[in-house]
N, C-alpha and C positions, 0 to 999 in steps of 0.2 A: 914193570910199571911204565906207562906211556908218559910222554912229555906234552907240554902245551902245544908244541908244533905238531906232534902226532895227532892231537885232538883236533887241531884246526884243519889238518889234512883230511881227516875223516869227515869233519863238518862240511867241507867244501863239496863233497859228492852227495850229500844227503839233501833231501828237499827241505827238511826242517831240522835244524840242529842248534844246539846251544852248548857252549863250553862253560862250565861252572867250576870255580875253584872250590877245593875242600880244605878247610883249615879252621883256625880259631882266631877270634878277635878279642882283645882285652883292653880295658881302660884302666890306667894306673892312677896313682895318687897325684900326678902332675896336673890332672884335669882341673880346669877352672870353671867348668859347667857353663861354657859359652853357648852351647846348643847347636853349634855348626854341624856336628855329626848327626844329631837328631833330625835336622832339616834335610840333610843330604842323603841319608840312608834310603835307598830305593825300596827296601823290603820292610821298613820299620822294625828292624831287628834291634835297634837301640831304643831303650825306654828311659824316661826321666826317673831318677831315684835320688834320695838325699845324698848330697856330696858329689856324685858322679853318675852318669848313665850306666845302666846294666845292659848286657848283651843277651839277647834271646838266641841261643845257638841254633835252634831249629829253624829260625827265620833267616839267619845270616848266610849269605852266599859267598862270603869272603871276596867281595868285589873290590875292596880297598878304597871306596869312596870316602868313608869316614877317616881313614888314615890320611888321605890327601888334604882334607880340610881342617885337621886339628892344628891350631896355631902353636901348641906347646908340645907336640909330639907325645901326647899321653896315650895314644892308641897304637897298639902293636898288632900285627897280623902275622900268623904263622901258617903258611900254605903247606899242606901235606902232599896233595897230588891233584891233578886236574880230573874232573869228572865230566864225561860227555853224555849229554842227553840227545839222542838222535831218533827221528821218526822218518822211516823210509816207506813210502807207499808201495 
């Protein structure tokens, strides 16, 4: 299994490359429904729901943006491994 630094090394020689994390994001009961995560998520993987947002795993890239903006640390992210998307002409 490669590391993030391995992924970045490969990305540096490709004409178009993107390093995407693979993992899961969860919102727990500490959520106050402030909406910061909903506004911040670049892929709209978080959706409003009664009580707290839900995560659409298929849209989530595990970028960590939601984790950073949560004022009560209700969002946890578990990274499993980096995924490299590379296009070499």
